[in-house]
Each structure stands twice: as C-alpha cells, then as structure tokens.
N, C-alpha and C positions, 0 to 999 in steps of 0.2 A: 173590369177596370184596369187590371194589371196589363192585359193585352193592349189597351189603349196607350198606357205609359210606354210599353215596349215599342209600339209603332212610332210614338213621338221620339223615343231615343234613336231608333233607326234613322229617322228622317234627319234629326239634328246631327247625328254622327256622320252621315253621308255628306252633309254640308261641311263639317269640320275636316273630313278627309279630302274634300275638294280644295279647301283652303290650304291644307297641309301640302298637297301636290303642288299648288301654285307657289307656296313659300319655298319648297325644296328646289324648284326649278330656278327661282330667283337667287336662292342661296348658292347654287352652283356657279353663277356668274359673279357673286359677291360673297365668297366664303368667310370673310372676316366680319360680316355684319352681325353684331350682337342682337340687334332688333329682330332680324329674321330667325336667328337661332331660338330666341325667346318665343317667337310666334309659333315655331314648329313644336317646341316643348309644351306650350300651353295647349295646343290642339290635342297632342297625345295624352297629356295629363288629364284633360277634361274627359276624353273618351274613356280612359282607364277608370276614372272615378265613377262615371255614370254607368259604365258596363258592369262593374261590381255591384252597384246599387240595384240594377234591374235584372240581375241573374245571368248576364252574359259572361260566364266565368272564363270561357276559352279566350275571349277578347281581353278580359282583364289580365289573365295570365300572360298572354302573348305581349301585351303592350308594356308590361312591367319592365322588362329588360330594355326595350326600345326607349322607354322614358329615361332609364338610367344612362343609356348611351348618349342621348341628347343632353342630359344633365352634365355629363362629362365634357361635352362640346361647350356648354355654357360656361363651365369653370375654366376652360382653356386647356384642359389636360388631354383632350382628343381633338385632332385637327379635322376640319371638314374637307373632304377630298371627293373626287368623282366616284371612287369606289364606295365611299360612305353614302353619297347621294343615291347611287344605284341600289344599294342594299336597303336604304330607308324607303325608297319608292316601291321596291318589291314588298317590303313589310306593309306599306300602306295598302297595296293591292290585296294582300292576304287578309288584312282586317276587313276590307270591303267585301271580300268573298265570304268571310265568316258572318258578316252582317246580313247577307242575303240568304243565309241558310235558316230555315224555320225550325228544323229539328236537330240542330247541332251539326258539327262538321263531319264529313265523311272520313273514312280511314285515310284515304289519299290526301285530303286537305289537312288533316291533323299531322300526318307524317311530314308534309311540306312545311308546316308551321314549326315543327321541331328542328328541321334542317335550318330554316331561317334563323331560329333562336340561337342555334349553335354558331352560325356565322356572326350574328350580332355580338354574342358574348366574346367570341374569339377576337373580333375586330376591336371591341371596346375594352378588352381585358377584364371582363366581368366573370365572376364565378357562378356556376349553376347553383341555385338554391333548392332545397327540398320542396316537394309538392305542398307540404303543409305550412309553408313559410308565412310569417306574419310580419314581415318587415314593414316599417312605416313608409308610406309613400313620400316621395320628394315634395317639398313645399311648393305650392303653386306660385308662379312668379308674381301673381297679382298681390300676394301677401308680402313680398319683399320689395320695398320701395327704394329704388335706386335714386341717385341724384337727378338723373335724366327724367325719370317718371315724376319726381316731385316738381320739376320745373314745368311740367305740362299740365298741372292742375289749372282749373279755370279761375280766373281772377276778374273782378269788376273794378274799373277805374273811372274816377270822375275827372274829366279833363276840361280845363278852361283855356281856350286859345284866343288871345286878343292881339291881332296884328297891328302893327304901327300904321298910321294913316298913309304913309308914303310907300307901303310895301309893293304896290302895283307898279311903281316906277322902274323897278329893276326887272320886270317881266315875270314876277312870281304869280302863279295861278293858285289862289287860295283854295278854291273848290277841289282842285286836283289833290291837294294835301289831305283834305277831308275824305276824299274817295280812297286814297291810299291807306288812311287810318281805318276806314271801314273794312278793308281787305284783311285786317288782322283778326277780325271776329265779328260779333254782332254789335252794331253801333247805332245809337240814336242821338241825333244832334238837335240843339235848339238855338236858333239864331237870335241874337239881341240886335234889334233894329231901331231901338229908341233914339239913337244918336244921329239917325239919317236926317239931314236938314230938308227944308222945302226945296222943290224942284229947281227954282231959280238960283238957289245958293249951293247946289251940288257941284263939287269938283269931280269930274269923271275919272280922274287919276288918283283919287283918294279913297281909302277904305274906311267906312263908317261902322261896320258890323264887327261883332265878335261872337264866339260860339261856346256853348257848354255842350260837351259830348260825354255820353255814357258809353263805355266800351267794355264788353265782356269777351275775354280772349284767353288763350293758353300761353300767349307770349308775355314776357316780363316787361318792366318799365323801360328797359334799354331799347327794346324794339319800337316802343312808342316814341321815345326821344329821337330815334333814327329817322322817323318820318319828317320831323321838323328840324333836322340837323343843319340845313342850309338857311334857315330863317330865324335861328335862335337870337341873333342880334337885332332882329326886326319885329319881334313879337314878345308878348308876355305869355309864358306857358306854365300852367299849374297842373300837376298830375298828382292825384290822391287815390291810393288804393283803398277800397271799401272793405269792411270786415267780411269774412267769408260766409256766404249763404245764410243770411238772416232768416228767422222763422217767419212764416206768413201768418198774419193775424186773421181773425174771424171774418173780416171784411174782404179778405183776398189780397191785401196789400202787404208787401214785404216790409216796408217802413211807412210810418205815418208822415203826412206832409210836414207837420210841425217838427218832427225829429230831423227830417232832411234839412229844413231851413236852419235849425240850430246847429247841425253838423257843419253846414256851410259858413256859419258865422254871420248869417244875415239877420237872425233874430236872437235876442237874448232869452234864456229860460224864463226870466220874470215876465218879459213882454208876452211870451207864449202862453204862460199860465193865465195872464190877464185876458188875453184874447179868447181863450177857450171858455171863459165864463159866458160869452155871448152865445145866443141861440143860432146865429148865422153860421154859414160855412167859414172855416178858419181862413181860407185864402181871401175871401171877401172882406173879413174883418181886418186882417193885416193890411190890405191895400187901402181900405177906408181910413184907417188910422195912420197911414203913410209910414208904417214901420218897414214895409218892403214895397217894391214896385210890382206891377202886374207881370212884367216879363220875368221877374225873379220867381214869382209863384208858378208861372207857366213852365219855367225851366225845371223847377222842383217836381212838378207833376210828370214831366217827361222822364225824369230819373225814377220816380215811383213806378211808372208803367214799365220802364225798361227792366227794372229788377223783377217785377212780377212775371214778365214774359220770359226772361232768362231762367227763372225758377221753374216755369211751366215746362221748359225744355230739358230740365235736368233728368226727368224720369223717362228713360228711353223705352221702358216697357209699355208706356201709355201711347207711344207714337205709332206702333204697328202691331198687327196681329197676324197669326198664321192661319191661312184659309186653304182648305183642300181645293185642288184645281177643278175637280168635278163640280163643286159648288159654284165656282166662277163660270164654268161652262153652262150650268143650269140657269144662272142669272142672265147670261148673254142670250140664251134661248128665249127666256121670258121677255127680255127687252125687244128681241126681234119680233115676238108676237105682238107686243104693244105697238111697235112701229107699224105693223100691218093693220092693226085695229085703228090707229090714228089716221092712216091713209083712207080707210073706209069711212071714218067719221068726217073727214074733210070732204070726201066725195058726196056724202049725204047732205052736208050743210050747204054745198054749192047747188045741189039739185033743189033743195027746199027753199033756199034763199031766205032763211030765217035769221035776222040780225043777231038775236040772242044766242042761237045755236052756232052761228058763225064766229062770234066773239069767243065762246067757250072752246070751239074747235081750234082757233088760233092759239089760245092760251095753252091748251093741251099739247098742241104741236111744239110749242117752245119748250115745255117741260120735258116732253119725250126726247127732243133733240139734246137737251142738257143731260138727261139720264143716259142717253145713248153714248154721248161723248165721254161722260165720266166712267161708264162701264168699260168702254174700249180702253181708256187710260189705265184702269185697274189691271187689265189683261196684258198691258205692255211691259216688257222686260228689256233691260239693256242687253244687247247682243254680246257685250263683253263678258257676261256671266258664263258663256260657253267657250270663250277663247282659250282658257287654261288647258282644256283637254286636248286642244290642237297643239299646244306647246309641247305637251308630253308626247304626242304622236310624232312631231318633228324630231324630237330628241331620240326616241327609241328607234324610229325607222332609219334615220341617218346613221346611227351606230350600227344597225344591222347591215346596211349597205356599204359600210366603210367610208362614208362621206362625213363632212362637217357642215352643219347647218344650224341656223337659229331662226326663230319665228319672231317677227316684228309685228306688233298690233297697233292699229289706229282706229279711233272712232268707237271704242268699246261702249261709250255712253249712248250710242244710237239705239233707240227703242224700237221694238218689233213685237207683233202679237206672239204670245207664247206658243200658240199652235204652229205658227210659221217657223219659229226658232226650232221647235222639236223636229219638224220635217226637213230642216236644212242640214241636220247632222250628217247623214250619209253622203249627200252631194259634196259637202265641204271636205269630208274625209277622202273621197275619191280624188278630188282636185289636188289636195295637198300631197297625197301619195304619188300622183302622177308628176307633180312638180319636182319632188325629191328624186324619184326614180328616173324619169326621162329628162327633166330640165337641168338639174344641177350636175355639174361635172365632178369627177373625182378630184381630191385636193391637189394632187400633183399637176393634173391637166389645167386646173384653174390657175395655178401658179405660173405655168408656162404661157397662159393666155393673158397674163398681167392682171389677174383678178386676185382678191384675197382668198386664202385657202378655205375659209369658212363662207359658204353661200348663205343667202338670206331668202326666207319666204316671208312675204309681207301680206298680212290680212287686214284689210281696211274696210270700214263701213261708213256710209253717210246717207243722209236723207236727200231725196230728190222728188219733191211734190208728194204724191200719194204712194211713192215707192221708196224702197231702200236699195241702194247700190252696194253690193258686197264684192270687193275685188281681191282676188288671190293672185299675187304676182311673184316672180322669182327673178334672180339675176343670173340665170343659167345660159344655156346655149340657144334657147328659143326653139321653135318648131322647125323641123327639117322638111322644107317644102317638097323636095324631090322624093324623099322617102314616103311622104304621104301620098304624093301623086302616083308613084310606082305601085304602092299597095292598093290604091283605089282602082287602078287599071287592072291589076292582077285579080282583084275580086269582082271585076265586072261592073264596078260602080261608076266608071268613067271611061268613055271612049278614048283610045290613045291619042287621037288628034285634037281633042277638044281642049280649048284654052279656058282657064278659069281665073278669076281674080283671087288674090290671097285669101280674102274673107270667105269666098265660096269654097276654096280648096280646104281651108281650115275646118269648115263645117263637116268635112268628111270624117273627122275623128269621132263624130257623134253617132256614126252608123253602128248598129249592133254588131259585136264581134270584131270591130276594127282595132288593130294594134300593129304598130311598127316595131315592136320589140322582137329581137332575133331569137331570144330564148324565153321559155316560160319559167317564171320564178314565183315565189310565194307572194311577191308584191304586184307583179304585172305580167303581161304577155298573153293573157287569155281573151283580151278584147272585151272584158267586162269592166265597166266603170263610167266612161264618159257618156255612153248612151243612157245609163241610169241617171246621171246628172241632168241631162237634157229633158228626159221624160219626167223626172220629179219636179224640176223647176217649172216646166210648162204646165204641169198639173196644178201648180200653185198660182197660175196666171202670170208667170214671169217669163223672162227670156235670158238667153246666154249669149255673151259676145266675147270673141277671142281677138287678141292682138299679139303680135310677136315681132321681135327684131332679132335677126340672126346674130348669134354671139353675145347678145345683151339680155336675153330673157323673154318671157312671155307673161301675159296677164289674162285671167278669166274673170269677166265681170258678170255677176248675177244681178238681174233687176227683179226685185221681189215686191209684191204689194204689201202694204203695211198690215192689213188685216184680211181675214177670210170670212168674216161674220157679217158685217153690215158695211156697205159701200154707197157712195153717191154714184148714181147712174143717169144716163140719158135715155129716156123712154121714147121708143120709135114704133111706128106701125107699118105693117106691110099687109095689104088686103085686110082681113079681119083679125090678124094675129099681131100680138105685141111682143116686142123684144127690148132688151136693155143692153146698152154698151157702157162699160165702165167709164165714168166721166173723166178719170185721170188719163185715159187713152185718147180722148176726143181733142182734136186740134181745131176744128171749125166746121161750119155747115154752109152749103151753097145750094141755090135753086137752079134747076135745069129743066128745059122742056124736052118732050119725047123726041122731037125732030133733031135737036142737038145731039142727043145720045145716039140716035140712029146714024147720024152723019160721021160718027167716030169709027164706024166699022166694027170689025171683029177683034181689034187689038185691045179693047177695053182699057183705054188710057185717056185721062182728062188732064187739062192744064190747070194747075192750082198754084197760085203765087209763083208763076214762072218756073214751075217744076212739073214734070210729067208723072202723074200718080195713077197706078193701076186701080181699078174699081171692081166691085162684085155686085151684081144685081141680086139682092136678097130674095126677090120674088122668084127668080129662076133657081137660086141655090136651094130654097126650101119648097119649091114647086107649089107656090101659093096660087089659089084661084082668084077670080074676080077681075074686074076691068081696071086697067092701069089708068092713073090720073094723068091729066094733060101736063101738069107741072109736078115734077118729082124733086125730092131733096137728096143731096149727097152729103153724108156725114164723113168727114175726113178724120181718120184715127191713126195712131202710131202703133205699128206691130212689127216685131222682128227688126227693130232699128230702122224701119222705113215706113213711109206713109201709105195708107190704103184707103180707098173710098168705098162706102156702102150706099147703094142706091135704095132709097126707101120711099114709101108713099107719103109719110107724114112724120115730122119731128114733134112730139108731144111736149117734152120739156124735162126738167131735172126731176129725179125720183130717188128717194131713199130706198135702197135695195137691200132687203134681207135675203142673203144667199141661202138657198135650199139645195141640197144635193139631189141629183137625178137618181131615179130608181135604177135597179140593176139592169133592166132591159135597155135603158137609154144611156147608160154610163159611157159607152164607147162611141156615141154619135159624134162625128167630127163637126167642129164649128160651134159647138154648144158646151159651155163650162158649168152651167147650173141653171137654176130657175128661181123665180120669186113670185109672190102673190100680190096682186094689185088691189087697190081699194075697193073695186067692184067684185072682188072674189075670183077673178080670172087669173090664169097663170101666164107669166111672161118669161120667155127663155132669155138667158144671159149669153151674149155672143162671146166666143173665144176669138178675140181679135188676132192673136198670133197665128192660130191655125188658118183663119180665113185670109190673113195676109199672105201666107205661103201659097194658097190656092190662087189668089189674085195675081201673084208674080208668075205663076205657071200659065194662067190663062192669057196673060198679056204678052206672052212670048218671051218671058225671062228678062224683060226690060227692067233696068234699075232706074230709080228716080234720077240719079246723077247723069244717066246716059241720054236723057230725053231732051236735052237742050237743043 
C-alpha cells in the first residue's frame, strides 16, 4: 500500500515540477509578477510537505532552503533575476533526478545536491541549519488570503435587465449585452415575453421583453455594471448578490421555490404558508390563486436549477479521475476488437437478410461508433501540455550557443492522440535545435541585418481535417540553397549539372548523414537529426514540408494523423486481395477502361481536374494474379503534398479500420503501413500513401502535377 502511495506521489510531483518549470520561464520575462512567484512557491511547498510525508527525506531536505528562498522573493527581500531563475531551474532538475531514484541518491547526486544547496543559501542569504532541524515550514499561500484572492471568490448574482421599449432605435443589440454578460461566468437567463402584443400590433422597432439572469462569477458587481454602462439611461437594471453557497436540501435543491419567490418580493410569507397547505405543486397553486404569474414561477425555477448546477461544479475532485495510460490502451484495444466483431455481425446480417438481425446489427453499429468516438476523445490530449519542455530547450540551448532566442507558442489547445504526442518528442527537439543552431544568427549579426537581437522560434498547431499541422518556424537567415547544393554534389546525391526546384533541393537535408555545418559541435554537425525527423513522421503516417525565405527564416510543417488506433478507411479490392486507403487522404474516385490506360503509355500520368497526376497500378505493385476487369477504378489520394492515383479493380466503400501492426517479418515492406481484419475474418493491408506517392513520381519520370499543364 505504501508503494502505491509513493508511486502516486512521484506522478503528482513530476506534474508539479513541470508546472514549476513553466512558471519560472514565465517569471523570467515578468520578474515582478507576485502571482507567478506565489505559484512557484506553492509548487515547492506542496512537494516538500508530501515528500516528508511519504519518506522522501532527501527531497524534503533539499526543498526546504529552496522554499525559503522563494519565500524571500514573495516578501520582496530577494529580487528575481536571471541568475536566480538559472539556479532554481537547476534545483528543479535535481529534484526530478531524486524522484526517479528508487533506492536513494547516488554519492555523486547527493554531492551535487549539497553544492546546489550552498549556492541557494549564499544567493538568498540563508544560514545552514543542522541536520536535525525542526524548523516550522513556511505557511502555504493558500492559507493566507490576500485582497486579490478574496476578490476572486465565486459569487452568484440575480440580475433583472428591463430595457426601455425604444432601446433598439439607437442601434443597441440587446442580445449582445446578454452574451457579454455570459462571458463573465456561468449564466442562465429567462426571458419575460408576456408583454409581446399580437402580430398585427407589434412595432418592429420596440422592445417588449425583459430578462432575469442568474450569473455565477469570480468578478464583482462593477464588472457586471460595466456590461450595461452604455445603456444605463435606457433600461432598468437590478443586481442582487445572493448569500454564499447555500446548503443543498434532501431533494437536491439549493433553495426551495417558495424561498426564492419570497426573496424576490413576489410572494409574501403569509401567502406562501397558505399556499403550502394545498396538496398541489406550489407553483401551480400560486398561479391559480393569481398571487404570481407563470413567467415569475418559471424564472424562479431557472434560478433554482442554476444554483444546483453551480454547486455541482464546486467539487473539482468529482470532475476528473487519474487513470493509468496502460488501462486506456487496453480499453482502446477492446474497442478495436468490438469494431471488428461489429463488422462481422453486419456482414452476417446482410447475408442472412433477417430483418430482426439487421435491426439489431444497425443499433449495435451505432453504439459501437459512439463508444469508439468517446474512447478516442479520452485518449486525446492538448499538445500544449508538451510545449513547456521546448521553452526550456530554447532557453538553455540559446544560452549555450551565445544567442538570444524565445519560444512563441500557438494552438496549444489542439488535441492529439497521446501516443502520437509521445512519438513527436524527438522530431520536435531535432527541429528546434536545428532552428537555433543553423537558423538564428548571433545577436550582433541580427542587429546589423536590421532585426531584433533576440530571435524567435514559433511553435504552432492547428487541426486540418483528420490531421494536425504542427509548424516550427524561425526568423533567422533561412536555408542556404548553395550550401545544400554543394554538399549534395559533394556526397554524390546530385549530379553537378542537374537543376532542382527549391522544394526538391530542400528535401536533400533529410538524407542520412547530411549536414552543412563546417564544424562538429555538441549541438550539430554530425548529420544526425533531420533524417530521424522524416523517418519518425512517416512512420506515423505523416509528412514533412519545408519552406524558406533567404534572410527571413524558414518553417518546417509536420502533417500528423489525429490517431493511430482506429481510422476511417476506403476499402478497395485488387484481384482477390483487399486493401485500405486512409479516407482522410482520398480526394476522389474515377472509372477508366483498360484501353484508355494503355493509350497513356509508359509515363503513368492521367488528367484529373485539369491536372496531370501520376498513378500506380496496384496489381503490378503487389504482383497480383487474376484477370484484369474491363473497367477499372482510380482512387486519387494526396501524398507527399501532391496527388497520386491508385488503379484498383473495385472500390468497395467506407470502412472503420482498426489498425494492427505488421509482424516483424513484414515490418519493412515498402508501401504498407499496417493491416486490419475485415468482417469476414480476412486481412486487408493498409496502404502507405506517402511511400507509394514517391514511387509514382519516380515511375512517371519525375513529373510534378504543376508541370503537366
């Protein structure tokens, strides 16, 4: 049991250390931020307290002085400087190293810790305490409530907004005001429409409605009034703050309906007591006796439900649970098996033509589709969760190389399968290291070129259909076209007289061992890096695209599939064999007879939507036997940023594809990226569109789509 708690502590402490690193990097650019200093202090304070509780004495001992140093920063007696950030980041790395040790620190690690402690004490002016110290820990910031913290407590307001009938005539959009109010927190509005006249009597320029709004927010009443600041003289506005967090009764309601109506002044206590004697529902009784109107009761019910919902959200521990990633992987595997079984059931129901079985099969298919989608969502993580480690990489590497650089991040909320995110780590590290080393100039050189001394590396992510596009760009000098060409000729990759487009030439940097660096350093020069990037991205079913402008920088764009588990595919047949093309790559399908294909000769190019597209005959590529049909299908797909056609015997249709890895013997077969099991139990191979696109370009004589006009 203790081991289980220790494992939980390690996991939570690593998350806290990740947050600490991000906070320190932000603090470096905003050293006066009390909020960031408090966040750093809270992280170390929590780690220290939990470490002592679970027997991690080395971590508790080490973080004591670090906590005191951060406490001095909080009090303003110690300034936050670059040296302090450097030292605290080193201390954070040391704590992480201690966490990863199962049997206590090595002598070398312990000695390094004492050296770091000495630096921390000297920097912060702290005295070394004896080993058996029992000094009380600093109070956690959560227990000291500052004015700013008090202002951020949640409040619930009852707001009545009654616009004047002529409010529309000056161009005011009332619904925009309500939307702006909703942006302050959780809002529920009830419109009073009882004053709207019959259609023939309506003046389209008059407002006949008013609204009761319940708003739960961390903002104060002034922020609410600011929303209506320009219409104060054209509306009646009543704002009332409700008592904090009322207790929920046995029926699950925070306040009873009668209490709300009495608070609003719409029912007297005596009238309420009289109405409660009836056996009917309170709202019905009050409306029947004309004590209140039905809209007033409906508005009070909206308030009652709002309070219940906001109280349900108060308990954050009920909103999420921690699940081991291997359990999620097992769940995805089971869902994959269910998808396969569902495909088999659908096939059987079609063969038997039994209406009852067909209905059950359709219902099962809908449920499996919902389960599949929900399971995939569970595995999705925002890619921004990994951005912080790259910020640290940029900071440390630019310092090592004597350059000035910052990382700008966009699209951190873009979600991607956790397995894909894990495999993106090394490629992104290689790209960012190359951008800093090869792309960004030294500060003096940038200044002479009219650029800021500090260069920027931009990491951006966005969705594009079933893919995510991740772009790493810099504002450096860009790719040196002549240096790349000379190196390619020197290594025999390119004949001296051959002319290539920029994009074709830039692809040379992905060759194994290719490097234009003049000297070998700890960062680059050995030709290892970009070939790893290309190989890893293509193994994910993605592609890499380069763009560069001389003197203005370059960009590397990675196109990555959202998930590697279950995809939508297009099922095709060649002879007796089945294949699957990822549906996200498919652009269209056309029919063509054998004579038309034969008339195109050996160039293997067809005209598709006024563009010349190279094609691959899958029957020849996979040496399939059997007679060719008189009319064949060509599936047009996008691979390597260009279109390619696949000549097949038959297009069967859309298919939910559970991706299965190939065995060790077939792992290196070109043109195949995986396999799946069909409903009849046979195996269909999944085509590697990128690899086949390259082959198609070669067989068509190197013609590009754009050149075929």
